[in-house]
C-alpha positions as CSV (number, residue, x, y, z in Angstrom):
1,X,103.0,131.5,84.1
2,X,101.2,129.0,86.3
3,X,99.2,130.3,89.0
4,X,99.5,129.2,92.6
5,X,96.3,126.8,92.2
6,X,98.0,125.4,89.1
7,X,101.3,125.0,90.7
8,X,99.6,123.1,93.6
9,X,98.0,120.6,91.1
10,X,101.3,120.0,89.3
11,X,103.1,119.5,92.7
12,X,100.3,117.0,93.8
13,X,100.4,115.2,90.5
14,X,104.1,114.6,90.9
15,X,103.7,113.6,94.5
16,X,101.1,111.1,93.3
17,X,103.5,109.9,90.5
18,X,106.0,109.3,93.2
19,X,103.6,107.4,95.5
20,X,102.5,105.1,92.6
21,X,106.0,104.2,91.8
22,X,106.6,102.9,95.3
23,X,103.9,100.5,95.0
24,X,105.1,99.1,91.6
25,X,101.9,97.8,91.0
26,X,102.4,94.7,93.5
27,X,99.8,93.7,96.0
28,X,100.5,95.2,99.5
29,X,101.0,92.7,102.3
30,X,98.0,93.9,104.4
31,X,95.4,96.5,104.8
32,X,97.4,98.6,107.3
33,X,99.2,101.9,107.2
34,X,96.9,103.6,104.5
35,X,94.6,106.6,104.8
36,X,92.1,104.8,107.1
37,X,95.0,103.8,109.4
38,X,96.2,107.6,109.8
39,X,92.8,109.0,110.2
40,X,91.9,106.4,113.0
41,X,94.9,107.4,114.8
42,X,94.0,111.1,114.5
43,X,91.5,112.1,117.3
44,X,90.0,115.0,115.2
45,X,89.2,112.8,112.4
46,X,85.7,112.0,111.5
47,X,86.0,108.7,109.6
48,X,82.6,106.9,108.9
49,X,81.7,103.8,107.3
50,X,78.3,103.1,106.0
51,X,76.7,100.5,103.9
52,X,73.5,99.8,101.9
53,X,71.9,97.5,104.4
54,X,72.8,95.9,107.8
55,X,74.4,92.5,107.4
56,X,76.7,90.7,109.7
57,X,79.0,92.9,111.9
58,X,79.0,96.5,112.5
59,X,79.9,98.9,109.7
60,X,82.6,100.5,111.6
61,X,84.3,97.1,112.1
62,X,85.5,97.0,108.6
63,X,87.9,100.1,109.4
64,X,89.8,98.0,111.9
65,X,91.2,95.1,109.9
66,X,90.1,92.5,112.7
67,X,90.9,88.9,111.6
68,X,88.0,87.5,113.2
69,X,85.5,89.8,112.0
70,X,83.4,89.9,108.6
71,X,81.3,92.9,108.1
72,X,78.6,92.7,105.3
73,X,75.6,93.9,103.6
74,X,72.2,91.9,103.4
75,X,72.3,89.8,100.0
76,X,70.7,92.4,97.9
77,X,71.2,93.7,94.5
78,X,73.0,97.1,94.3
79,X,74.7,96.6,97.7
80,X,77.5,99.1,98.4
81,X,80.0,100.3,101.1
82,X,80.6,104.0,101.5
83,X,83.5,105.6,103.5
84,X,83.2,109.4,104.5
85,X,86.7,110.8,105.3
86,X,85.2,113.7,107.1
87,X,84.7,117.3,106.1
88,X,88.3,118.4,106.5
89,X,90.0,115.5,104.6
90,X,90.2,115.0,100.6
91,X,92.1,112.1,99.1
92,X,94.0,111.7,95.8
93,X,93.7,108.0,95.7
94,X,96.3,105.7,94.2
95,X,95.3,102.3,95.6
96,X,92.4,100.4,97.3
97,X,92.8,97.3,99.2
98,X,90.0,94.9,100.2
99,X,90.4,92.0,102.7
100,X,88.1,88.9,103.0
101,X,87.9,86.0,105.2
102,X,88.6,82.8,103.0
103,X,85.2,81.4,103.9
104,X,83.3,84.6,102.9
105,X,82.1,85.4,99.4
106,X,84.5,87.4,97.2
107,X,83.4,90.4,94.9
108,X,83.5,89.4,91.4
109,X,82.6,92.6,89.6
110,X,82.5,96.0,91.6
111,X,83.3,99.6,91.1
112,X,85.1,102.1,93.4
113,X,83.7,105.4,93.1
114,X,84.6,108.8,94.4
115,X,82.5,111.9,95.4
116,X,83.1,115.3,96.8
117,X,79.6,115.7,98.0
118,X,78.2,112.3,98.5
119,X,75.6,112.6,95.8
120,X,77.5,112.8,92.5
121,X,79.8,109.9,91.9
122,X,82.8,109.2,89.6
123,X,83.8,105.8,88.7
124,X,87.5,105.5,89.8
125,X,88.1,101.6,89.0
126,X,86.1,98.7,87.8
127,X,87.3,95.5,89.5
128,X,86.9,92.0,88.7
129,X,87.7,88.8,90.4
130,X,89.3,89.4,93.8
131,X,92.6,87.0,94.3
132,X,91.9,83.5,95.7
133,X,94.5,81.9,98.1
134,X,94.5,79.1,100.6
135,X,95.3,81.3,103.6
136,X,92.6,82.3,106.3
137,X,92.4,85.7,104.7
138,X,92.4,87.1,101.3
139,X,94.0,90.8,100.8
140,X,94.0,92.3,97.2
141,X,95.1,95.7,96.3
142,X,94.5,97.4,93.2
143,X,95.9,100.5,91.5
144,X,93.5,103.3,91.0
145,X,94.4,105.4,87.9
146,X,92.2,108.4,88.5
147,X,92.2,111.9,87.2
148,X,94.0,114.6,89.3
149,X,90.9,115.0,91.7
150,X,90.7,114.6,95.2
151,X,87.6,113.1,97.0
152,X,86.0,113.2,100.4
153,X,83.6,110.1,99.9
154,X,84.4,106.6,98.5
155,X,82.1,103.8,97.7
156,X,82.5,100.3,96.7
157,X,79.4,99.5,94.4
158,X,78.4,95.7,93.7
159,X,77.7,95.6,89.9
160,X,77.3,91.5,89.8
161,X,76.9,88.8,92.1
162,X,79.7,87.5,94.4
163,X,81.7,84.3,94.2
164,X,78.8,82.5,95.9
165,X,76.5,83.6,93.1
166,X,74.4,86.0,95.2
167,X,74.3,89.6,96.0
168,X,75.9,91.3,99.2
169,X,79.5,92.6,99.9
170,X,81.2,90.8,102.9
171,X,84.6,92.4,104.0
172,X,87.1,91.9,107.0
173,X,89.0,95.1,106.0
174,X,89.3,98.1,103.6
175,X,92.1,100.5,103.3
176,X,92.8,103.5,100.8
177,X,96.2,104.8,99.8
178,X,97.2,108.2,98.3
179,X,97.7,111.7,98.9
180,X,95.6,112.9,102.0
181,X,94.8,116.6,102.0
182,X,93.6,118.9,104.8
183,X,90.5,120.3,102.6
184,X,90.4,123.5,104.6
185,X,94.0,124.5,104.0
186,X,94.9,122.3,101.1
187,X,97.9,121.2,102.8
188,X,99.3,117.5,102.7
189,X,98.6,115.7,106.1
190,X,100.2,112.3,105.3
């Protein structure tokens, strides 16, 4: 007999599988309508964006998917962006979307990492080469095939130079997709 905790894990795993099937591995059209979008609309949410160093733009701007804004780190090795969903939120991630202006450097090799405490990190995805297009903005979405684990913190960690041959992460938008839970109650909130 499966206990209540085991039953919840199975139920969440099934929800993740259903959610993944709805994407069919195809890039999503924008960085809207994901977990960050939902949390920004929730007054009590404490969504925070941080970065390894201050480059162009405000760190929080990357959460608002503004077509005129680029946010970045300085051109330093080991650059990263980190997102804290707030103490009451945990995410079973299924996809990650990054948006860049066409004129900005693109990430070439990077890792998406998750953490429950902001100190110990688990690699969820290693990405290589963002898509290039002739449009003003480039949005690419990657599936994240993680274990059945929910995280509060997510970090994009640069592990090689960008498309300009330098270090530094420049983004115009970020979005995460998956099953968002209220960590205090273990309940699905989106």
